[in-house]
C-alpha positions as CSV (number, residue, x, y, z in Angstrom):
1,M,0.0,0.0,0.0
2,S,1.5,3.3,-1.1
3,E,1.3,6.3,1.1
4,R,0.3,9.7,-0.3
5,R,2.8,12.5,0.0
6,P,1.5,15.7,1.6
7,Y,1.9,17.8,-1.5
8,D,-0.2,15.3,-3.5
9,R,-3.2,15.5,-1.2
10,G,-6.3,16.4,-3.2
11,T,-4.4,17.4,-6.3
12,G,-7.2,16.1,-8.6
13,D,-9.9,18.0,-6.8
14,R,-7.6,21.0,-6.6
15,R,-7.1,21.0,-10.3
16,E,-10.8,20.8,-11.0
17,R,-11.5,23.7,-8.6
18,F,-8.7,25.7,-10.1
19,A,-9.9,25.0,-13.6
20,A,-13.5,26.0,-12.7
21,T,-12.5,29.1,-10.8
22,A,-9.5,30.5,-12.6
23,W,-9.5,29.3,-16.3
24,P,-12.6,31.4,-17.2
25,F,-10.5,34.5,-16.7
26,M,-7.7,33.4,-19.1
27,R,-8.8,35.7,-21.9
28,D,-9.0,38.7,-19.6
29,I,-5.6,38.1,-18.2
30,Y,-4.1,37.5,-21.6
31,G,-5.7,40.7,-23.0
32,A,-4.3,42.8,-20.1
33,A,-0.9,41.1,-20.4
34,L,-0.8,41.9,-24.1
35,R,-1.6,45.5,-23.5
36,M,0.9,45.8,-20.7
37,C,3.7,44.0,-22.5
38,G,3.1,45.1,-26.0
39,R,4.3,41.8,-27.5
40,R,2.4,38.6,-28.0
41,E,5.3,36.4,-26.9
42,A,5.9,38.3,-23.7
43,A,2.2,38.3,-22.9
44,E,2.0,34.6,-23.4
45,D,5.0,34.1,-21.0
46,V,3.4,36.4,-18.4
47,V,0.0,34.5,-18.6
48,Q,1.8,31.2,-18.3
49,E,3.7,32.3,-15.3
50,T,0.6,33.9,-13.8
51,F,-1.5,30.8,-14.0
52,L,1.4,28.6,-12.8
53,R,1.8,30.8,-9.7
54,A,-1.9,30.9,-9.2
55,F,-2.1,27.1,-9.3
56,R,0.8,26.8,-6.9
57,T,-0.9,29.2,-4.4
58,F,-4.5,28.2,-5.1
59,D,-4.9,26.9,-1.5
60,G,-4.4,30.5,-0.3
61,F,-7.3,31.8,-2.5
62,T,-10.5,32.5,-0.6
63,P,-13.5,31.0,-2.3
64,G,-16.2,33.5,-2.9
65,T,-13.8,36.4,-3.4
66,N,-12.9,38.0,-6.8
67,C,-10.7,35.5,-8.6
68,K,-10.2,37.9,-11.5
69,A,-8.7,40.5,-9.1
70,W,-6.6,37.8,-7.5
71,L,-5.2,36.8,-10.9
72,F,-4.5,40.4,-11.8
73,T,-2.6,40.8,-8.6
74,I,-0.4,37.8,-9.5
75,M,0.0,39.1,-13.1
76,Q,1.1,42.5,-12.0
77,S,3.7,40.9,-9.7
78,V,5.0,38.7,-12.6
79,I,5.3,41.8,-14.8
80,I,7.1,43.8,-12.1
81,N,9.5,40.9,-11.3
82,R,10.3,40.5,-15.0
83,A,11.0,44.2,-15.4
84,K,13.3,44.1,-12.4
85,H,15.0,41.0,-13.7
86,D,15.5,42.8,-17.1
87,G,16.9,45.8,-15.2
88,R,14.2,48.2,-16.4
89,R,11.6,49.2,-13.9
90,P,8.8,51.1,-15.7
91,E,8.7,54.6,-14.5
92,V,5.8,57.0,-14.3
93,S,6.3,60.6,-15.3
94,L,4.8,62.9,-12.7
95,D,4.4,65.7,-15.2
96,E,1.4,64.2,-16.8
97,E,-1.1,67.1,-16.8
98,T,-1.2,69.4,-19.8
99,T,-3.2,72.5,-20.5
100,E,-4.5,70.7,-23.5
101,A,-6.0,68.0,-21.3
102,S,-7.6,70.5,-19.0
103,R,-9.8,71.9,-21.8
104,L,-11.1,68.4,-22.6
105,A,-13.5,68.3,-19.7
106,M,-16.3,67.8,-22.3
107,V,-15.2,64.2,-22.8
108,D,-17.0,61.5,-20.8
109,P,-14.6,60.8,-17.9
110,N,-15.4,57.1,-18.0
111,L,-13.8,56.2,-21.4
112,T,-15.0,52.5,-21.3
113,A,-17.7,53.0,-23.9
114,L,-15.4,54.9,-26.2
115,V,-12.6,52.4,-25.8
116,E,-14.9,49.5,-26.4
117,R,-16.4,51.0,-29.6
118,A,-13.3,52.8,-31.1
119,P,-11.4,51.2,-33.9
120,A,-8.8,49.0,-32.3
121,P,-5.7,50.7,-33.8
122,E,-6.6,54.1,-32.4
123,V,-7.4,52.7,-29.0
124,E,-4.5,50.4,-28.8
125,A,-2.1,53.2,-29.8
126,A,-3.6,55.5,-27.2
127,L,-3.3,52.8,-24.5
128,A,0.2,51.8,-25.5
129,A,1.3,55.5,-25.3
130,L,0.3,55.6,-21.6
131,P,3.0,55.1,-19.0
132,P,2.8,51.4,-17.8
133,D,1.4,52.3,-14.3
134,F,-1.3,54.4,-15.9
135,R,-2.2,51.8,-18.5
136,A,-2.5,49.2,-15.7
137,V,-5.1,51.2,-13.8
138,V,-7.2,51.9,-17.0
139,L,-7.1,48.2,-17.9
140,L,-8.0,47.0,-14.4
141,V,-10.7,49.6,-13.6
142,D,-12.2,50.8,-16.8
143,L,-11.8,47.7,-19.0
144,E,-11.8,44.8,-16.5
145,E,-14.2,46.6,-14.2
146,L,-12.3,45.9,-11.0
147,T,-13.1,48.1,-8.0
148,Y,-10.6,50.7,-6.9
149,E,-9.8,48.6,-3.9
150,E,-9.3,45.4,-6.1
151,A,-7.1,47.4,-8.5
152,A,-5.0,48.8,-5.6
153,Q,-4.5,45.3,-4.3
154,A,-3.5,44.0,-7.7
155,L,-1.1,46.9,-8.2
156,Q,0.1,46.8,-4.6
157,C,-0.5,50.5,-4.1
158,P,-2.9,52.7,-2.1
159,V,-6.4,53.3,-3.4
160,G,-5.6,57.0,-3.6
161,T,-2.8,56.3,-6.0
162,V,-5.2,54.2,-8.2
163,R,-7.6,57.1,-8.3
164,S,-4.9,59.6,-9.1
165,R,-3.3,57.5,-11.8
166,L,-6.7,56.7,-13.3
167,A,-7.7,60.4,-13.5
168,R,-4.4,61.3,-15.2
169,A,-4.6,58.3,-17.6
170,R,-8.2,59.3,-18.5
171,R,-7.0,62.8,-19.3
172,Q,-4.2,61.5,-21.5
173,L,-6.6,59.2,-23.3
174,A,-9.0,62.1,-23.8
175,V,-6.2,64.0,-25.5
176,A,-5.2,61.1,-27.6
177,L,-8.7,60.1,-28.6
178,E,-10.2,63.7,-28.8
179,E,-10.8,63.7,-32.6
180,H,-12.3,60.2,-32.5
181,A,-14.5,61.2,-29.6
182,R,-15.9,64.1,-31.6
183,R,-16.5,61.9,-34.7
184,S,-18.2,59.4,-32.5
185,G,-20.4,61.9,-30.6
186,Y,-18.7,61.5,-27.3
187,A,-17.5,65.1,-27.2
188,T,-18.7,68.4,-28.4
189,G,-17.1,71.7,-28.7
190,P,-14.8,73.8,-30.9
191,E,-12.6,72.0,-33.3
192,R,-8.9,71.8,-32.5
193,R,-6.7,74.1,-34.4
194,S,-3.5,72.6,-35.7
């Protein structure tokens, strides 16, 4: 009679629970990783490592809580660790506000609808142009619909930082997507002069 090792205990059931709980968010995690990393290969590596870490630590996940937010927390940690390993920590410019952005108050501050309906190249270019920390909050809060608290946990920063970064990121997106917003009826006002 063979004895089960402690780390094998309930592995089959654990796999089934993990598959039922976490796998449904694979597309969301991949989409966010692709936007954060900018390259398909890098995003695939991040997703693979994210789900591997999630499976290893699945016993620490509290059933009934937001698994998507938990996975985003792990994904963000993977991205940060990879950036540190590569010797390039993404930095956020603190000089993000522009006078041009301040005159765009006419744009809906929640850009989710515009981002979802805008042609992918315009939106992807605008998102890619954001500093990594700003892009992360837009992806988590506006696109993935995490709460500020869940995004703060995923990004390992205070809720106030999430709110600040989100406001700045939305202003930058408003500037980048201003013309598209006018054409789509999301903004009104005088035409910009070149």
